[in-house]
C-alpha positions as semicolon CSV with decimal commas, in nm:
position;residue;x (nm);y (nm);z (nm)
1;X;1,276;-0,633;1,705
2;X;1,493;-0,486;1,980
3;X;1,180;-0,361;2,161
4;X;1,023;-0,706;2,135
5;X;1,333;-0,859;2,293
6;X;1,324;-0,603;2,574
7;X;0,954;-0,669;2,635
8;X;1,008;-1,044;2,639
9;X;1,301;-1,007;2,879
10;X;1,084;-0,790;3,103
11;X;0,804;-1,049;3,096
12;X;1,057;-1,319;3,181
13;X;1,190;-1,113;3,473
14;X;0,835;-1,063;3,603
15;X;0,772;-1,438;3,568
16;X;1,085;-1,516;3,773
17;X;0,974;-1,271;4,044
18;X;0,624;-1,424;4,048
19;X;0,772;-1,772;4,080
20;X;1,001;-1,656;4,360
21;X;0,705;-1,504;4,544
22;X;0,505;-1,825;4,486
23;X;0,783;-2,037;4,639
24;X;0,813;-1,806;4,941
25;X;0,434;-1,800;4,976
26;X;0,418;-2,181;4,958
27;X;0,683;-2,208;5,231
28;X;0,489;-1,964;5,451
29;X;0,163;-2,152;5,402
30;X;0,322;-2,487;5,474
31;X;0,474;-2,352;5,797
32;X;0,157;-2,172;5,910
33;X;-0,075;-2,444;5,771
34;X;-0,328;-2,186;5,665
35;X;-0,683;-2,305;5,592
36;X;-0,726;-2,026;5,339
37;X;-0,873;-2,150;5,010
38;X;-0,650;-1,905;4,822
39;X;-0,327;-2,062;4,942
40;X;-0,097;-2,176;4,662
41;X;-0,010;-2,537;4,629
42;X;0,222;-2,731;4,404
43;X;0,030;-2,957;4,165
44;X;0,036;-3,330;4,237
45;X;0,275;-3,396;3,949
46;X;0,516;-3,132;4,088
47;X;0,504;-2,935;3,763
48;X;0,463;-2,558;3,792
49;X;0,191;-2,403;3,569
50;X;0,441;-2,258;3,324
51;X;0,569;-2,373;2,987
52;X;0,772;-2,253;2,694
53;X;0,753;-2,291;2,317
54;X;1,067;-2,299;2,104
55;X;0,950;-2,064;1,829
56;X;1,229;-2,157;1,585
57;X;1,132;-2,523;1,599
58;X;0,763;-2,436;1,578
59;X;0,812;-2,226;1,264
60;X;1,021;-2,498;1,100
61;X;0,755;-2,763;1,158
62;X;0,427;-2,570;1,138
63;X;0,271;-2,638;0,796
64;X;0,117;-2,291;0,764
65;X;0,457;-2,133;0,832
66;X;0,622;-2,360;0,574
67;X;0,356;-2,266;0,318
68;X;0,401;-1,893;0,378
69;X;0,779;-1,928;0,361
70;X;0,760;-2,124;0,034
71;X;0,530;-1,859;-0,114
72;X;0,774;-1,584;-0,017
73;X;1,069;-1,775;-0,164
74;X;0,883;-1,815;-0,496
75;X;0,813;-1,441;-0,506
76;X;1,180;-1,366;-0,431
77;X;1,293;-1,600;-0,707
78;X;1,047;-1,443;-0,952
79;X;1,172;-1,093;-0,865
80;X;1,536;-1,199;-0,904
81;X;1,460;-1,359;-1,240
82;X;1,287;-1,042;-1,365
83;X;1,581;-0,823;-1,257
84;X;1,845;-1,063;-1,393
85;X;1,679;-1,095;-1,735
86;X;1,647;-0,719;-1,771
87;X;2,005;-0,666;-1,648
88;X;2,138;-0,914;-1,905
89;X;1,943;-0,742;-2,183
90;X;2,077;-0,404;-2,074
91;X;2,432;-0,543;-2,063
92;X;2,398;-0,670;-2,420
93;X;2,270;-0,330;-2,538
94;X;2,561;-0,155;-2,365
95;X;2,816;-0,386;-2,528
96;X;2,650;-0,325;-2,866
97;X;2,659;0,050;-2,803
98;X;3,034;0,036;-2,724
99;X;3,103;-0,159;-3,045
100;X;2,908;0,094;-3,254
101;X;3,086;0,382;-3,082
102;X;3,432;0,232;-3,145
103;X;3,348;0,160;-3,509
104;X;3,199;0,506;-3,569
105;X;2,869;0,340;-3,666
106;X;2,657;0,634;-3,549
107;X;2,561;0,887;-3,815
108;X;2,622;1,178;-3,582
109;X;2,758;1,261;-3,242
110;X;2,407;1,370;-3,142
111;X;2,270;1,024;-3,230
112;X;2,539;0,854;-3,015
113;X;2,454;1,084;-2,721
114;X;2,083;1,003;-2,756
115;X;2,157;0,631;-2,746
116;X;2,383;0,673;-2,443
117;X;2,112;0,874;-2,262
118;X;1,855;0,603;-2,345
119;X;2,078;0,332;-2,198
120;X;2,145;0,538;-1,883
121;X;1,771;0,592;-1,837
122;X;1,712;0,219;-1,882
123;X;1,977;0,147;-1,617
124;X;1,814;0,391;-1,372
125;X;1,473;0,234;-1,439
126;X;1,618;-0,109;-1,366
127;X;1,762;0,012;-1,036
128;X;1,424;0,163;-0,942
129;X;1,249;-0,162;-1,032
130;X;1,495;-0,357;-0,815
131;X;1,425;-0,124;-0,520
132;X;1,049;-0,146;-0,578
133;X;1,051;-0,527;-0,591
134;X;1,270;-0,546;-0,278
135;X;1,032;-0,314;-0,092
136;X;0,730;-0,520;-0,204
137;X;0,898;-0,836;-0,077
138;X;0,971;-0,674;0,260
139;X;0,608;-0,564;0,291
140;X;0,491;-0,913;0,194
141;X;0,722;-1,066;0,454
142;X;0,586;-0,831;0,722
143;X;0,226;-0,920;0,631
144;X;0,308;-1,291;0,646
145;X;0,480;-1,250;0,984
146;X;0,176;-1,070;1,123
147;X;-0,060;-1,338;0,989
148;X;0,153;-1,612;1,136
149;X;0,190;-1,441;1,473
150;X;-0,186;-1,373;1,493
151;X;-0,263;-1,735;1,407
152;X;-0,029;-1,867;1,675
153;X;-0,148;-1,618;1,939
154;X;-0,513;-1,702;1,872
155;X;-0,435;-2,073;1,891
156;X;-0,246;-2,036;2,220
157;X;-0,556;-1,886;2,382
158;X;-0,759;-2,187;2,269
159;X;-0,479;-2,425;2,367
160;X;-0,483;-2,293;2,723
161;X;-0,862;-2,265;2,764
162;X;-0,859;-2,481;3,075
163;X;-0,595;-2,253;3,232
164;X;-0,352;-2,541;3,259
165;X;-0,071;-2,286;3,235
166;X;-0,041;-1,950;3,405
167;X;0,254;-1,849;3,187
168;X;0,369;-1,964;2,843
169;X;0,698;-1,815;2,726
170;X;0,825;-1,797;2,369
171;X;1,186;-1,901;2,335
172;X;1,370;-1,805;2,016
173;X;1,717;-1,957;1,974
174;X;1,749;-1,972;2,354
175;X;1,733;-1,591;2,349
176;X;1,482;-1,544;2,631
177;X;1,529;-1,856;2,837
178;X;1,884;-1,926;2,945
179;X;1,795;-2,267;3,081
180;X;1,471;-2,462;3,108
181;X;1,403;-2,827;3,162
182;X;1,259;-3,014;2,865
183;X;0,983;-3,098;3,112
184;X;0,838;-2,749;3,049
185;X;0,884;-2,755;2,670
186;X;0,544;-2,786;2,499
187;X;0,669;-2,709;2,146
188;X;0,595;-3,054;2,001
189;X;0,245;-3,063;2,149
190;X;0,165;-2,712;2,020
191;X;0,310;-2,786;1,675
192;X;0,115;-3,109;1,645
193;X;-0,213;-2,942;1,740
194;X;-0,148;-2,644;1,512
195;X;-0,083;-2,877;1,217
196;X;-0,393;-3,083;1,294
197;X;-0,596;-2,763;1,305
198;X;-0,436;-2,638;0,981
199;X;-0,510;-2,966;0,800
200;X;-0,879;-2,924;0,880
């Protein structure tokens, strides 16, 4: 995650440099009045060919993301229920064991030790199950994140087929973009089109 942030910050820095060069280049061309067909010009609407998407907002409103998140929550709840039920059963058995031990209900010391060993093994198994379920959930979350990211990345290529934008930046909790005019925010448009595509 830290590497991703560094990469995104690097991309943002490159974008700022490119924009700076574009502005200087535009000033040079306007002064020299070059007839070169490659000269850069500001679009008629004055909007630079860049945009940003607020990823947090996109993920909150994108139906596919909501569906994946709901699925993960159900799996987490199911795992917690499994662990809690087994933990309660183990707790009851331990309380029962203590009562028997205090009342000398075991026929022999060896029998009491066997029961204690069985309960300890059951407790260890429960801890292992908890770790296994937690690891499965983490793997599931990673798979879902990859699916979601791939879906959005593929869509963004289609979204920008006409090369309307030269640069589209992802902005997560204002982490990468310190300030940007709402004029360049295309989150709602992207979310709407993603949902329309998902509904089909």
